[in-house]
C-alpha positions as CSV (number, residue, x, y, z in Angstrom):
1,X,340.5,-59.2,220.4
2,X,341.3,-60.8,217.0
3,X,340.7,-64.4,216.3
4,X,344.3,-65.0,215.5
5,X,345.0,-64.4,218.9
6,X,346.9,-67.1,220.5
7,X,345.8,-69.6,223.2
8,X,348.7,-68.6,225.2
9,X,347.4,-65.0,225.2
10,X,344.3,-66.0,226.0
11,X,345.4,-68.1,228.8
12,X,347.3,-64.9,230.3
13,X,344.7,-63.0,229.9
14,X,342.6,-65.5,232.0
15,X,345.0,-65.5,234.7
16,X,344.8,-61.5,235.0
17,X,340.9,-61.3,234.7
18,X,339.1,-64.2,235.8
19,X,338.3,-64.7,239.7
20,X,335.7,-66.6,241.5
21,X,332.7,-65.4,243.2
22,X,331.7,-66.2,246.9
23,X,333.8,-63.4,254.3
24,X,331.7,-60.0,253.1
25,X,328.4,-61.9,253.0
26,X,324.9,-60.6,252.2
27,X,322.5,-59.3,249.3
28,X,322.0,-56.3,247.1
29,X,318.8,-55.3,246.5
30,X,320.2,-52.2,244.0
31,X,321.9,-52.1,240.7
32,X,323.9,-48.7,239.9
33,X,325.6,-48.6,236.4
34,X,328.6,-46.1,236.2
35,X,329.8,-44.7,233.3
36,X,333.3,-44.1,234.0
37,X,335.6,-41.9,231.6
38,X,339.6,-42.0,232.3
39,X,342.9,-41.6,230.9
40,X,345.1,-44.2,230.9
41,X,348.3,-42.3,230.1
42,X,349.1,-39.4,232.0
43,X,351.5,-38.1,229.7
44,X,348.3,-37.8,227.2
45,X,345.4,-37.2,228.9
46,X,343.5,-36.4,225.6
47,X,343.3,-40.3,224.9
48,X,340.7,-41.4,226.9
49,X,338.4,-44.6,227.7
50,X,335.0,-45.3,228.5
51,X,333.6,-48.3,230.4
52,X,330.6,-49.2,232.3
53,X,331.0,-50.3,236.1
54,X,328.3,-51.9,238.0
55,X,327.5,-51.4,241.8
56,X,325.6,-54.3,243.3
57,X,324.5,-52.4,246.8
58,X,322.5,-53.4,249.9
59,X,321.8,-51.9,253.3
60,X,324.8,-54.1,254.6
61,X,327.3,-54.6,251.9
62,X,328.1,-54.0,248.1
63,X,330.1,-55.2,245.2
64,X,331.8,-53.1,242.8
65,X,333.1,-54.6,239.2
66,X,333.5,-53.4,235.8
67,X,331.1,-54.8,233.1
68,X,334.1,-56.3,231.0
69,X,334.8,-58.3,233.8
70,X,331.4,-59.6,234.3
71,X,331.4,-60.4,230.6
72,X,334.7,-62.4,231.2
73,X,333.6,-64.0,234.0
74,X,330.9,-65.3,232.0
75,X,333.0,-66.5,229.1
76,X,335.6,-68.1,231.5
77,X,332.9,-70.0,233.6
78,X,332.3,-71.7,230.1
79,X,336.2,-72.9,229.7
80,X,336.0,-74.7,233.0
81,X,336.4,-78.4,232.5
82,X,337.3,-78.0,229.1
83,X,340.3,-79.6,227.0
84,X,342.8,-77.3,225.6
85,X,341.9,-77.8,222.1
86,X,338.3,-77.0,223.0
87,X,339.3,-73.9,224.9
88,X,341.4,-72.9,221.4
89,X,338.1,-73.5,219.4
90,X,336.1,-70.8,221.7
91,X,338.8,-68.0,221.2
92,X,336.5,-66.2,218.6
93,X,334.2,-65.6,221.6
94,X,337.0,-62.8,222.7
95,X,336.6,-61.3,219.0
96,X,334.2,-58.3,220.2
97,X,335.4,-58.0,224.1
98,X,337.3,-55.1,224.8
99,X,340.1,-55.3,227.1
100,X,339.1,-54.6,230.7
101,X,341.1,-51.6,231.9
102,X,339.7,-51.5,235.5
103,X,340.7,-54.7,237.4
104,X,339.9,-54.1,240.6
105,X,337.0,-55.4,242.4
106,X,335.6,-53.8,245.7
107,X,333.5,-55.4,248.5
108,X,332.5,-52.9,251.2
109,X,330.8,-53.9,254.6
110,X,329.1,-51.2,256.2
111,X,328.2,-52.3,259.4
112,X,331.9,-53.5,259.9
113,X,333.2,-50.4,258.2
114,X,335.7,-52.4,255.6
115,X,336.1,-52.4,252.3
116,X,338.2,-55.3,250.7
117,X,339.5,-55.1,247.3
118,X,340.3,-57.8,245.0
119,X,342.4,-58.2,242.1
120,X,344.5,-61.0,240.2
121,X,348.0,-60.2,238.8
122,X,348.7,-62.4,236.3
123,X,348.8,-66.1,238.1
124,X,348.6,-64.3,241.8
125,X,345.3,-63.1,243.0
126,X,345.1,-60.7,245.9
127,X,342.8,-59.7,248.4
128,X,343.8,-56.6,250.7
129,X,341.8,-54.3,253.0
130,X,341.5,-50.9,252.2
131,X,343.3,-49.2,255.0
132,X,341.3,-45.6,254.9
133,X,337.7,-46.8,254.9
134,X,335.0,-45.0,255.0
135,X,336.5,-42.3,253.2
136,X,336.2,-38.9,255.2
137,X,334.4,-36.3,253.8
138,X,334.1,-32.4,253.7
139,X,330.3,-31.9,252.9
140,X,329.6,-28.4,251.3
141,X,326.5,-26.3,251.1
142,X,326.7,-26.0,247.4
143,X,324.3,-28.2,245.2
144,X,323.0,-28.6,241.8
145,X,320.6,-30.6,239.4
146,X,321.9,-33.8,238.1
147,X,319.0,-35.1,236.2
148,X,315.6,-35.1,238.5
149,X,317.7,-34.9,241.4
150,X,319.3,-32.3,243.6
151,X,322.9,-33.1,244.7
152,X,325.0,-31.8,247.2
153,X,328.8,-31.3,246.8
154,X,331.4,-33.0,248.9
155,X,335.2,-33.2,248.9
156,X,337.8,-35.5,249.7
157,X,341.4,-36.8,249.4
158,X,342.2,-40.7,248.4
159,X,345.1,-42.6,246.9
160,X,347.0,-39.2,246.3
161,X,344.2,-37.4,244.7
162,X,341.8,-34.9,245.5
163,X,338.1,-35.7,244.6
164,X,334.8,-33.5,244.2
165,X,331.7,-35.6,244.6
166,X,328.1,-34.8,244.1
167,X,325.3,-37.2,246.0
168,X,321.7,-37.2,246.4
169,X,319.6,-37.8,249.3
170,X,316.7,-38.8,247.2
171,X,317.6,-41.9,246.5
172,X,317.3,-44.7,249.2
173,X,321.3,-45.9,248.5
174,X,324.3,-44.6,250.7
175,X,327.3,-45.7,248.5
176,X,329.1,-44.8,245.3
177,X,332.1,-46.1,242.8
178,X,335.1,-48.2,243.7
179,X,335.9,-47.5,247.5
180,X,334.2,-44.3,248.0
181,X,331.2,-44.5,250.6
182,X,330.2,-42.7,253.7
183,X,328.2,-40.2,252.3
184,X,324.4,-40.0,253.4
185,X,323.2,-40.5,250.1
186,X,324.1,-42.0,246.5
187,X,327.1,-40.5,244.7
188,X,325.8,-39.4,241.1
189,X,329.0,-38.0,240.2
190,X,332.6,-38.1,241.1
191,X,335.9,-36.6,239.2
192,X,339.3,-36.1,240.7
193,X,340.9,-32.6,240.5
194,X,342.9,-33.4,237.2
195,X,340.1,-34.9,235.7
196,X,342.0,-38.4,234.9
197,X,338.7,-40.3,236.3
198,X,335.1,-39.4,236.0
199,X,332.5,-41.8,237.3
200,X,329.0,-41.0,236.4
201,X,325.6,-42.6,237.4
202,X,323.8,-43.6,234.2
203,X,321.1,-45.5,235.6
204,X,319.8,-47.1,239.1
205,X,317.0,-49.6,239.7
206,X,315.6,-51.9,242.3
207,X,316.4,-55.3,241.6
208,X,313.5,-57.9,241.8
209,X,315.6,-60.3,243.0
210,X,318.1,-59.7,245.7
211,X,321.7,-60.7,244.2
212,X,323.9,-62.4,246.6
213,X,327.4,-60.8,247.5
214,X,329.9,-63.5,248.5
215,X,333.6,-62.9,248.4
216,X,335.2,-66.1,247.9
217,X,338.9,-66.2,248.8
218,X,339.8,-69.6,246.8
219,X,343.0,-69.4,244.7
220,X,343.3,-65.7,246.3
221,X,345.9,-64.7,249.3
222,X,344.9,-62.0,251.8
223,X,347.7,-59.5,252.1
224,X,348.7,-56.1,253.5
225,X,348.3,-53.7,251.1
226,X,351.6,-52.6,250.8
227,X,352.4,-56.1,250.1
228,X,349.8,-56.0,246.9
229,X,351.1,-52.5,245.7
230,X,354.8,-53.9,245.6
231,X,353.4,-56.6,243.7
232,X,351.4,-54.4,241.5
233,X,354.7,-52.2,241.1
234,X,356.8,-55.4,239.9
235,X,354.0,-56.3,237.3
236,X,354.7,-52.8,236.0
237,X,358.3,-53.6,235.3
238,X,357.8,-56.6,234.2
239,X,354.3,-57.2,232.6
240,X,354.7,-60.7,231.6
241,X,355.9,-61.8,234.7
242,X,356.7,-65.6,235.1
243,X,355.5,-66.0,231.3
244,X,358.5,-63.7,230.3
245,X,361.3,-66.6,229.5
246,X,358.4,-68.8,227.8
247,X,357.5,-66.0,225.2
248,X,361.2,-64.9,224.7
249,X,362.0,-68.4,223.7
250,X,359.3,-68.5,221.0
251,X,360.2,-67.8,217.6
252,X,357.1,-66.7,216.4
253,X,354.1,-65.8,218.4
254,X,350.8,-63.8,217.3
255,X,351.2,-59.8,218.1
256,X,347.8,-59.6,220.0
257,X,347.0,-55.8,218.3
258,X,347.5,-57.0,214.9
259,X,347.5,-60.6,214.6
260,X,350.8,-60.7,212.6
261,X,353.5,-63.4,213.5
262,X,356.5,-61.8,215.4
263,X,359.5,-63.0,217.6
264,X,359.1,-63.5,221.4
265,X,361.6,-60.6,222.2
266,X,359.8,-58.4,219.9
267,X,356.4,-59.1,221.7
268,X,358.4,-58.3,225.0
269,X,359.5,-55.2,223.9
270,X,355.8,-54.1,222.7
271,X,354.3,-55.2,225.6
272,X,356.7,-53.3,228.3
273,X,356.2,-50.3,225.9
274,X,352.5,-50.7,225.9
275,X,352.4,-51.1,229.9
276,X,354.8,-47.7,230.2
277,X,351.5,-46.0,228.5
278,X,349.1,-47.7,230.9
279,X,350.6,-45.6,234.0
280,X,347.7,-43.5,235.1
281,X,346.0,-45.6,237.9
282,X,343.1,-44.5,239.8
283,X,345.7,-44.6,243.1
284,X,349.0,-43.1,242.8
285,X,351.0,-46.2,244.6
């Protein structure tokens, strides 16, 4: 993001991406990092994005989040208590920070067989319980080597997609990326039939000090999943939400991609056009 990006757009980004960390409670003993390669636009699957995601997991609970989100958490925590002028002066901190594409944070409680998904859409924070958890699997006899591990193939369907997973019994972790869990080992690779999303373990390690996992509900409202889906669909139709009229009345505002000054209505058109390209979500709501 360019240094010329307006304070207003940083403000929007704050509401989209920032969430506080502390009901699912426990400790993580391991950190698993996944490289996630995915197509943002279903009409152009050749254009792909890669992100690193972190899975903090233990015997009872786990927490899954993108690395970009963690970096943004760190930056925004520094903004707490700052005046608007001080926040403007720190806008350059976002210069080299990529845009987060995977906004969901997933908290799992294995003993209660519960997965909670936490997402902020503009000013509204939502927490919903995943209805289909743990994910049901068909474990096959097929196996292959992935790095130094022997992995076994499993199949499932979730969120309107069919998935193939490769898991290993050679790692003392029974977990996986996003809401995927329920296999007797760690998921090393996971991909859907259309190859829109592919998750691959890049590393895992035992943590020298346990990491506390605590889902905080402050400023978030717990809703049924169908209510979140409705809010998400509304966001896709109007990605600036309550900020739309404010932007529309601006004579000039920096284009977030070029830094050039454009009118508010032109920015609205560009944002809506860009939103239409970001149509290939992991769940087909």
